[in-house]
N, C-alpha and C positions, 0 to 999 in steps of 0.2 A: 487395421482400424478405425472404426466409424468417423466418418465425414461427417454426419449429422450427429450423432455422438458431441464430436468438436466445436461442433456450431452450435450446437444449441445450449452444451452443458459447459460451456467455456467462458461466454460472452457475461462478466464479472470479474471485474478486477482488484482491484487494491486498493485507496490508505490514504492519506487526509492530512491538508491543511489548511491554513486559514488565515485573515488578520489579527495581527496582537499590538503594535507598537510603533511608533516609526522607529524606520532605521538608520539608528545614529550612531557612529563611530560600534562596530563591534571589537573593539581593542585588537587581536591578535588574527583575529578574523575580517578585520574593516577593507574593505576594496574598492575598486574607480566598475562602479555595475555597467557602466559603458564600455569598460577593456572584457568583462567576463565572453566566454564562448556562448554562442548560442542556441550552440547545437547541430545549424542546420548547416555549419563549416564538414560537420565527420558522419559518417556512413551513420544512418543509426543501427545501435545496437551493438557499434562495435568497441565503444569506450572500455579498457581491459586494463587490470592490474592484478599481481601476482595473484595465483589462487590461494586460498588457507581455509581449512578444512577449522570446523567448531562442532564438536561432538555435543549431539542433545543427552540427555540424562538418559534417556530409552536406548543411547549408545547409535542414533542416528544421525550420519556425518551431514552438516549443512554446509554448501561451497558460501565462501565469503570472499571479496575482493574489498580493498581498503585503497581510499586514494588517501598518501598523506602530501599535505603541501609540498613537503621537499623532494616528496617524489619527482615533480612537474616544476622544480621551479618557483617555489616558496619557500616561506619562512618554515625551519625544522620545529616538527608539533612538539610540544614539551604537557607533562601532566596539569597544568591550569589550561593548556587548551579545550575548546569544547571540541566535543564527536555530536555530527548529523548521522544518526540511525536510520536507513531508509526500508520501510519492511513493502513489498508488495502485492499484490493481488490474487484473486482464485486465478488457477488456470495463465498464472503469464511469469516472468520473471526479474530479475534483476534491472534486465535490459527494459524495463518500461522506464523507469526514471532516469532515460539517457538524456533529456534537455536539464533535470535538476543536477544530474551528474555532470554535465560538459560546464552549468554553470559555476558551481562549485569547485571545480576541478585547478588545483592551486591554488587554492585561496582557504577555505574550510576543510579542516579533515570529516572525510565521512565513511561511512559502512555500508555495504549492500548486501544483502543475501539473497538465495533463493531459498524461501521455505520449502519445507518436506515435502518432497514426491515431485516437486517443482522444478524447471529447469534441470541445474549440475550437482541440485543436493539428491540423496540416496532417499529409496524407496522407503515408505513407511508403510509401519504394522497397518495394517484397515481401522483397527480397532484404537490406534494412535491418531487418526486423523480425525482430531478434536482443536475446538479452539481454544479450550485448555492446554494442552499440550503447544498447541501452534507460542502461546503467551509464554510458558515455561522454554521451549524456544529462542526465543526476544531476551527473557533474561540471563540465558546460557552467552547468547551473541554478544549481549551486553559487557559482561562478567569477564568475557576473553576478546574482548579489541577492544574495550573503553577505558581508558589509564586515567579517569579522571570522570568530567560531567558528560552529558548528554541532551539533545534532543531528539525525540522518536518523533516519526513520520511513518505515518501507515495510510495505504489505499486501498478502499473496498475490505479485502479479507486480511491486508494488514491491517485498516482500521480496525476491527474486531480483535487481532493480534495486540493493540496495545490497548485494549479496553480489558481484555485479561490479564496480561502485566498489572494494569493500576488493580485489577480485582483480586490476585492472588498474591501481587507483593507490592501492597501501595506504603509500605516503606520506601521504597526505593525513590517514591515520587517525592521530591525536593530535596533530597540528598544527592543522586546519580543521577534520576530524573530530572532536569530543570524546567523541562516544556513538552507537548504533546502537539499532534497536531495529527486531524483526523482530515479524512478525503474521502468524500465520497463513499461513504459508508453509513454503517448503523449499529446498536447494541442488541436488536432485537426486534420482534413483527413483520419478519419477511413473510413476503408470500413465496412459500417454494416455486411458483410458476414463473415469476420473475426473475431466480438465479439460476434455475437447469432450462426453463422452455419457456424465456422472455415472448415469443410472438405469440404464444397462447395467452388468452384471457386474461385478467383478475379473475382468481377465484378459482380456475381450475388445475388449483394445486394440492399438496397435499397427498392424499393413498393413491390420486391418480397420477403424477408426477411418478411418487416415489415408487409405485408399479412400472412403469417405464422405463426409470431408471434401472432397475433389477434385470428386467427385461436386456435392454442395451448391453446391460454391463454381462450378459452371458453371452453375449453376441447372436442374439436371436437374426433371424432373417432380414427384418426391416434395417437392419445395420449394413447390412451388404448395399440393401435397397438402397439406402441413403447414399453408397459411392456415386453412385449414377446421377447425383446432386451437380457434382463438380465444382471446381476452386471459384466459377464467376459465381455462383448462388452464395457459395460460402462470404465470399467478399460482402453483396449487397446485402446479407443480413448481420457483419460485423460492423458495417458502416450505420446500419439502422439503429443497432442496439449498444453502438461503442461510443455514438457520437451524435453531439445535438445538430453542431451545424454542419454545412459541406466543408470537410477537408482534403488536402491532396491524399492522392491515391495511394503515395510511399507510404502513407501513415497507419491505412487502412490496414495494407501488403503485412507491416512490423508488426500490429496488431493480432492479426490472421497466423499470422508468424508463429508467434509464441501460441495463441488459444490451438493452434493445427498439430505443435506440436507435445504438448500434453495430452495421455495415454486417456482415454476415454474412464478405464478403471479408477485411476484418480482423481475424475471428475465426481464418480458414482459413491468412491470410501468418503469425501467429505460431504457429500448434497445432507446425511442426518448432523451433520454440525449446522449448518444452516437452518434447518425444520426448525429445531429446538434452539435456538438460539434468543437469548430471553436475559439480558444482563442490564437494562436500564434503573435496577435497583442498585448497581454496582458500581457506581460514575466516582462515587467520593472522591478516588486520591486523584482523581484529573479535574477534582475542583481547585487544590490545593498548588496545581502549579498553572503557570499560563497555558493556556489551550484553546490552539484555532481550530477553528470548524471550516472547509471548502467542499463545494457542491456545487453542480450545472445542476439548473433549474429544468435542463430535458433532457435529465436524467433516468432513463426508462429500466436499472436495475435496481441502486435502490434511492427512491426519489427523492425531489426535495425533504420530502416532508419530515423525512429520515434524519436531515440534517438539524433541521429547524427543531424538531424533537431532542435530540442531544442537546444544542443547542443553551435549553430551556433546562434540561437536567442540571448541569453543567457550572456549576456558580463562576461570574466573570470569566467567562471562553467569551471569542469573538467569533463571528459569522459572516463569509465572503458568498455570497450567491453568485456565479458567474451566470448571467443571461445568454441562455440557448446552450449551453453547453450540456455534453453528454458524462457518461459516465467515466471517462477518460480523460476527463477534464486535464489532470495531469499533462498530458499532450497537446491537447487540443488550446488549454490556455496556457500553455507554461509558461509565459512572462508572468501571467497574473499566480499560480499557484510558487513559483520563485520566489518571488517579491514579500508573498506571503511568510512563506519560510524565515526570509532575512528579517522582516516586522519580526514574526517570534524569537528570531534568535536572540536578535534587540533586546525583546523583552523580557525573555528568560536573562539575558546577563544582566540588567539593569536591576531585578525586581533581587538577585543573586548579592549582589552587590549591595546592595537597602538592606539586605538582611544582614550583611558580613556586619556592615557598619553600625547598626541598632544592637548588635550583640558585644561589640569593642565595646560600646557606652559604660 
C-alpha cells in the first residue's frame, strides 16, 4: 500500500455542525455539561459498543455502533427520544467522532457507523462509490437504528452524505429527521487537487490529478518510491492539511492512523464522486429543518467559502466559523463543535414541539 497514496489521497474527512439556538433543557436528553466526559480521559478511538450490521440496498454490510443511555448508566431510551446519527468523512472512520461520542455517552442516544469501504464496513463495488449511494446508505442506517426521530451530523464526505439524503429523500426531513449539521463540507465546486493532493497549487486538479490517481491505483513504481518518505513525513502533511492551529501530537497520530489504514484503492474509488459533485441546487429539504453549518477558517480541504455558500443557500441555517481551525475542526475545537450540536438538538426539539402544539389547536 502506498504511503504517498495514503498521505495525498486521504486528508479529507468528513461532516458538519453549527450554532442553532440556546441549549435549554433537552427533555430526556438534558444533562449537566460540566459532568460530561471530555474525551481526554479515555484513549483516542477506544470508545466502543456492541457491533451491529446494517445491510445497504446493494447488500454491502455497514458496521454500526449504538450508544444507548441505558448501556452506560443513563435513562433507558424510548420511542420519544431523539437519536443523533454521526456520519464520518473520507478516509476516516466512526472513531473520528471520539470527543462527541465521549460527551454524549450516557446522555443521548447516538449512532455511529463506518461508511462503505471505510473502517470495519465491507468493501463496496467501485461503481457504487458515489455520493448518491452514500445518501441511500444513510437512509438505511436511519431506518434500521432510529426508533423515532433523529438529528444527522456529517463531517466532510459525511456532510455530502447528509446533503445527498436531503436530495433523494426530502420527505424524511421534518418527519424523521428533525435537524441536520454540516461540518467542513460542501455541495460542490471542489478543486480535485484540494481533495486528493492538497499540497498541489489550486488549479492543478482535473485531468492531471485524475491521471495521477489512476497511475497510483495501478501500483506504478512511484508508489513504491513514495514508501521511503516514511512516517515522519506523513505526520507533517497530516498536521499541515488536517489542522489549522498547533495541536497535540496524539491528535496528529490519531488522524494519520485512520488515513493510513484506508487502502489507496478506496481513495481512488471515491475520487470521481468529488470531482463531479454539484448539489447546490438540491438543498431545499435542509431549509425545512434547523440546519447548522460549522467550519474552520483555515480549512485547506473544503475552504470556509464552501460553508459560507451553504449558509447562503439554506434558508434559516446558522453558521459558526472557528477562527484558525482546520478541516478536522471536530477534533481541534471539539468543545465548540459539541456545544453547537447541543444547540441544534435543542432547537430541533423546540420547533417540533411548537409544530405539535400548532397541530393540536
